C-alpha positions as CSV (number, residue, x, y, z in Angstrom):
1,M,-37.9,136.5,-67.9
2,T,-39.9,133.5,-66.8
3,I,-40.0,131.9,-63.4
4,S,-41.6,128.6,-62.5
5,I,-43.0,128.4,-59.0
6,G,-44.3,125.6,-56.9
7,N,-45.7,125.1,-53.5
8,D,-47.4,122.7,-51.2
9,H,-50.3,123.5,-48.8
10,A,-47.9,125.3,-46.4
11,G,-46.8,127.8,-49.1
12,T,-50.0,128.8,-50.8
13,E,-50.3,132.2,-49.3
14,Y,-46.6,132.9,-50.0
15,K,-46.9,131.7,-53.6
16,F,-49.8,134.2,-54.3
17,A,-47.8,137.1,-52.8
18,I,-44.7,136.2,-54.7
19,K,-46.6,135.6,-57.9
20,T,-48.2,139.1,-57.6
21,L,-44.7,140.7,-57.0
22,L,-43.2,138.9,-60.1
23,E,-46.1,139.8,-62.4
24,E,-46.0,143.4,-61.3
25,K,-42.3,143.4,-62.5
26,G,-43.4,142.0,-65.8
27,I,-42.1,138.5,-65.2
28,T,-44.0,135.6,-66.6
29,V,-44.9,133.1,-63.8
30,V,-45.6,129.4,-64.5
31,N,-47.5,128.1,-61.5
32,Y,-47.2,124.4,-60.7
33,G,-48.2,124.7,-57.0
34,T,-51.4,124.0,-55.3
35,D,-53.8,126.9,-55.0
36,T,-55.4,125.6,-51.8
37,N,-54.5,124.7,-48.2
38,D,-55.5,121.1,-48.7
39,S,-52.6,118.7,-48.1
40,A,-50.4,118.2,-51.2
41,D,-47.2,116.3,-51.9
42,Y,-44.3,118.6,-52.5
43,S,-42.6,116.3,-55.1
44,D,-45.6,116.7,-57.4
45,F,-44.7,120.4,-58.0
46,V,-40.9,120.3,-57.5
47,H,-40.2,118.1,-60.5
48,P,-42.0,120.3,-63.1
49,V,-40.3,123.4,-61.7
50,A,-36.9,121.8,-61.8
51,D,-37.6,120.4,-65.3
52,D,-38.5,123.9,-66.6
53,V,-35.2,125.4,-65.2
54,E,-33.1,122.4,-66.3
55,N,-34.5,122.6,-69.8
56,N,-34.3,126.4,-70.1
57,K,-38.1,126.8,-70.2
58,S,-37.7,129.1,-67.2
59,D,-34.9,131.3,-66.1
60,Y,-35.3,130.5,-62.4
61,G,-37.5,128.6,-60.0
62,I,-39.0,129.3,-56.6
63,L,-40.2,126.4,-54.4
64,I,-42.1,126.8,-51.1
65,C,-43.0,124.3,-48.5
66,G,-43.2,124.1,-44.7
67,S,-39.5,123.6,-43.9
68,G,-38.0,124.1,-47.4
69,N,-35.9,121.0,-47.0
70,G,-38.1,118.5,-48.9
71,V,-38.3,120.8,-52.0
72,A,-34.6,121.6,-51.9
73,M,-33.6,117.9,-51.6
74,T,-35.9,116.9,-54.4
75,A,-34.9,119.7,-56.8
76,N,-31.2,119.0,-56.3
77,K,-31.7,115.5,-57.7
78,H,-32.1,117.1,-61.1
79,Q,-29.0,117.7,-63.2
80,N,-27.8,121.4,-63.5
81,I,-30.1,122.4,-60.6
82,R,-28.6,124.3,-57.7
83,A,-31.5,124.8,-55.3
84,G,-30.7,126.7,-52.1
85,L,-32.7,126.7,-48.9
86,C,-32.8,130.2,-47.5
87,W,-34.3,131.8,-44.4
88,N,-32.9,135.3,-44.7
89,K,-31.8,137.8,-47.3
90,E,-28.1,137.3,-46.5
91,I,-28.2,133.6,-47.4
92,V,-30.2,134.4,-50.5
93,H,-27.4,136.8,-51.6
94,L,-24.8,134.1,-51.0
95,I,-26.6,131.3,-52.9
96,R,-26.8,133.6,-55.9
97,S,-23.5,135.4,-55.8
98,H,-21.4,132.4,-54.7
99,N,-23.4,129.3,-55.8
100,D,-25.2,130.6,-58.9
101,A,-28.4,129.0,-57.5
102,N,-31.1,128.8,-60.0
103,I,-33.9,127.7,-57.6
104,L,-34.8,129.5,-54.4
105,C,-36.4,127.3,-51.7
106,I,-38.4,129.1,-49.0
107,P,-39.5,127.6,-45.7
108,A,-43.0,129.1,-45.2
109,R,-43.2,127.9,-41.6
110,Y,-39.9,129.6,-40.6
111,T,-40.1,132.9,-42.5
112,A,-42.6,135.7,-42.4
113,L,-44.4,136.5,-45.6
114,K,-42.8,139.9,-45.8
115,Q,-39.4,138.3,-45.3
116,A,-40.1,135.8,-48.1
117,V,-41.0,138.5,-50.6
118,E,-37.9,140.4,-49.7
119,M,-35.8,137.2,-50.3
120,V,-37.3,136.9,-53.7
121,E,-36.3,140.5,-54.5
122,V,-32.7,139.7,-53.4
123,F,-32.7,136.5,-55.5
124,L,-33.7,138.4,-58.6
125,N,-31.3,141.3,-58.1
126,T,-28.1,139.4,-57.2
127,E,-25.6,138.4,-59.9
128,F,-23.3,135.4,-59.8
129,E,-19.7,136.6,-59.0
130,G,-18.0,133.9,-61.0
131,G,-14.2,133.6,-60.5
132,R,-13.2,131.3,-57.7
133,H,-16.9,130.5,-57.2
134,K,-17.2,129.3,-60.8
135,R,-14.3,127.0,-60.3
136,R,-16.0,125.5,-57.2
137,I,-19.3,125.0,-59.0
138,D,-17.6,123.3,-61.9
139,K,-16.5,120.6,-59.3
140,I,-20.1,119.6,-58.6
141,P,-20.7,116.4,-60.5
142,L,-23.8,116.0,-62.6
143,S,-24.1,112.5,-61.3
144,C,-22.0,110.2,-59.1
């Protein structure tokens, strides 16, 4: 499995903790995020992560910024991307099981580091339920 990850300056610490977790599980991590706390524009790392997921170069993506909103909005501009903004494990479970999300967006300023790592675990271990949820996803247009 390969996961692309991106972060701005607000998510650097979180990115390193998540990257360590993923690598310990034998998952290949492609890092597009900043490695410093210097100000960075989130769109600069969102597009490469979304491109990787969209073009099947990565199985999933993880994006981290201060609120999580900017990365989610930007990623969802890409076709076939279903990026979900989550602030607890229950919502992570729903974006995977009901929405078949392929990118997890984490708000670093509104979640604790331990909580963010736990959310990644749920994201990796939750399967899409299909059924009525598949029917609903099929109604999301690729473009309007």
